[in-house]
N, C-alpha and C positions, 0 to 999 in steps of 0.2 A: 726471491728473498735470499739474502746473503747468508752462507753457511756460518760465518763467524758469529752472526747474531744468534743462530740456533745454538751454537756451541757455548755462548754466553748464557743461554737459558737453562743449560744442563747444570744441575747442582754439582759443585766441585767434588762432593763426596762420591760421585758416581763416575769418576774418571776411570776407576778400576773396573767398573761394569763395562765401560766402552772398550777397554783393553781386553777384558776377558772375552767379550763378544767377538772382538777381532780375532783372537786366537781360536775360539770355537768355530768361527766361520771358515778359518783357514783349515782347520782339522776336518770340518764337514766337506769342504771342497775337495780334499784328498781322499775322502771316503768313497769308494766306488759305487756303492749301492744307494747313495744319497743323491737324488736328482738336483741338478743345479737350481731349478726354479724353486725348491722347497727351502733352500738355505736361508734366504731372507726371512721367511716366516719363522723358522726355527730360531734364528738369532734374535729377532724381535720378541718372540714369546719368552725366551730365556732371559732377555734384558729386562723385561717387565717383572718376571719371577725374582730375579736378583734384586731389583729396585724395590719390590714389595717387602722382600726379606730384610733388606737394609734400612728402609724408611718407614715401613709399616704400610697397611692398606689405606689408600686414599686415592681420590681422583688425580691429584697431583703426582702420586707415585706412578700411576698408570701412564700419565703424560710423559713424565721423566723417563720411564722405561722405554716407551716407544721412541723418544728422542735419542736416548743412548744407543739403542739397537740400530736405529736408522743412522746415526752418525758413524757408528762402527762400519756399516756396510758401505756408507758413502766414502769414508776414509779409505777403505780397501780399493774401491773403484778408482778413486783419485790416483793412488799409487799404481795400480794396474794400467790405467790409461796413460800415465806419465811415462811408464816404462815402454809401452807401445809407441808412444810419440817419440821418445828418445831413440828408438831403434830405426825409425823411418828417416 
């Protein structure tokens, strides 16, 4: 599945959630006592909470939150891998 398609599925009101999750993930990455494996889970849970807060509780909010958190993690990985590729 193409990630542009998933980005189109995310409600435009939730772009701020994606940006917030990106920042939260970056902060967690720099926090020494937070294991790397847990960052993805924390970001997705927070994205779901933010989405439910913005849109109200529904199955769609849950899906939108998961998509928003996942897209934030994916975006970070794309930037990270692009930097690694550029250095080689």
